[in-house]
C-alpha positions in Angstrom: -95.5 143.5 -102.5 -96.9 140.2 -101.2 -95.6 141.1 -97.6 -97.5 144.4 -97.9 -100.6 142.4 -98.8 -100.2 140.2 -96.2 -99.6 143.0 -93.5 -102.9 144.9 -94.8 -105.0 141.5 -94.6 -103.6 141.1 -91.1 -104.6 144.6 -90.1 -107.7 144.3 -91.5 -108.7 141.1 -90.1 -107.5 142.2 -86.5 -110.1 144.8 -86.5 -107.6 147.8 -87.1 -109.1 150.6 -89.2 -106.1 152.8 -89.5 -102.5 151.7 -90.1 -100.4 150.8 -87.4 -96.8 150.4 -87.2 -95.6 146.7 -87.0 -92.9 146.0 -84.2 -89.7 144.8 -85.5 -90.1 141.3 -83.8 -93.8 141.1 -85.3 -92.1 141.7 -88.8 -89.8 138.8 -88.2 -92.8 136.4 -87.5 -94.7 138.0 -90.5 -91.8 137.2 -92.9 -91.7 133.8 -91.5 -95.3 133.2 -92.4 -95.0 134.7 -95.8 -92.0 132.6 -96.6 -93.6 129.5 -95.7 -96.8 130.3 -97.7 -94.7 131.2 -100.7 -92.9 127.9 -100.5 -96.0 125.9 -100.1 -97.7 127.8 -102.9 -94.7 127.3 -105.1 -94.8 123.5 -104.4 -98.4 123.1 -105.0 -98.3 125.3 -108.3 -95.8 122.6 -109.7 -98.4 120.2 -108.7 -101.0 121.5 -110.8 -102.7 124.2 -108.4 -103.2 127.8 -108.7 -103.2 130.1 -105.6 -106.6 132.0 -105.2 -106.5 133.5 -101.8 -104.0 134.3 -99.2 -105.1 135.3 -95.9 -103.3 136.0 -92.6 -103.8 137.2 -89.0 -102.5 136.9 -85.6 -104.5 134.9 -82.8 -104.0 134.4 -79.1 -103.4 130.8 -77.6 -106.6 128.7 -77.8 -108.5 131.1 -79.8 -110.2 130.7 -83.2 -111.4 132.9 -86.1 -113.4 131.9 -89.3 -113.5 133.0 -92.8 -116.3 132.3 -95.4 -115.1 131.1 -99.1 -117.2 130.6 -101.9 -116.0 127.2 -103.7 -117.3 125.8 -107.0 -118.9 122.1 -107.4 -116.6 119.6 -108.9 -113.5 121.6 -108.4 -110.6 120.3 -106.2 -109.0 122.5 -103.5 -106.2 122.6 -101.0 -106.0 124.8 -98.1 -102.7 125.1 -96.4 -102.0 126.7 -93.0 -98.8 128.1 -91.7 -97.8 129.8 -88.6 -94.6 131.4 -87.0 -92.0 130.0 -84.8 -93.8 130.4 -81.6 -96.9 128.3 -82.9 -96.8 124.5 -82.6 -100.3 123.7 -83.3 -102.7 125.2 -85.8 -105.8 123.4 -86.9 -108.3 124.1 -89.8 -111.5 122.7 -90.6 -114.0 123.4 -93.5 -117.9 123.3 -93.0 -120.5 123.3 -95.5 -123.4 126.0 -95.9 -125.4 123.4 -93.6 -122.6 123.6 -90.9 -121.5 120.1 -91.5 -118.1 119.1 -91.5 -116.4 118.7 -94.9 -112.8 118.0 -93.9 -110.3 118.9 -91.2 -106.6 118.7 -90.2 -106.3 118.7 -86.4 -103.0 116.8 -86.0 -100.7 118.2 -83.6 -98.6 120.4 -85.9 -98.3 123.7 -87.3 -98.8 123.3 -90.8 -102.1 121.8 -91.6 -103.2 120.8 -94.9 -106.4 119.8 -96.3 -107.3 118.8 -99.8 -110.8 118.0 -101.0 -113.2 118.2 -104.0 -116.5 119.9 -103.7 -119.5 118.0 -104.5 -122.0 121.0 -104.0 -120.7 124.3 -104.7 -121.6 127.6 -102.5 -120.1 129.4 -99.3 -118.3 127.1 -96.8 -117.0 128.2 -93.6 -113.1 128.0 -92.7 -112.2 127.7 -89.2 -108.8 128.6 -88.0 -107.9 127.5 -84.5 -104.5 128.6 -82.9 -104.5 125.5 -80.6 -100.9 126.0 -79.1 -98.7 129.3 -79.2 -95.9 129.8 -76.6 -96.3 133.7 -77.0 -99.1 136.1 -76.2 -100.0 135.9 -80.1 -98.8 134.0 -83.0 -99.0 134.9 -86.6 -100.5 132.5 -89.2 -101.3 132.4 -92.9 -103.7 130.4 -95.0 -103.6 129.7 -98.9 -106.7 128.6 -100.8 -105.5 126.8 -104.1 -107.3 125.3 -106.6 -106.6 122.6 -108.9 -106.1 123.6 -112.6 -107.5 121.5 -115.0 
């Protein structure tokens, strides 16, 4: 079920309006992303977080995309990024409604993690940058989790 949801999200985020077949190799990479997100989500669940949103897509090397998320003041969140085996550097950053940087993970790795507490609620922009990918495209996934109180 999670695989179907992630596949649907990838298709929608890629701008595909009609279902398209996923090549076997693409399916393998999507499975990698799902497995990593499941493991990260489970680890964070045990640490007192609950998953709110999973997103996924594919990006060409050195390209980026953004998502809008609504976050509540006073809440602590974690955003985890993962990507397939052809990806070696995925970066994420979060900007507030004024466009100011809140937090980022731009380390040279393929599993960025940011943890933060929102002081002023509202809409935020999450930027995802496929900084390094050895293939024509790399698949990635994001999980937004909130600390349970």
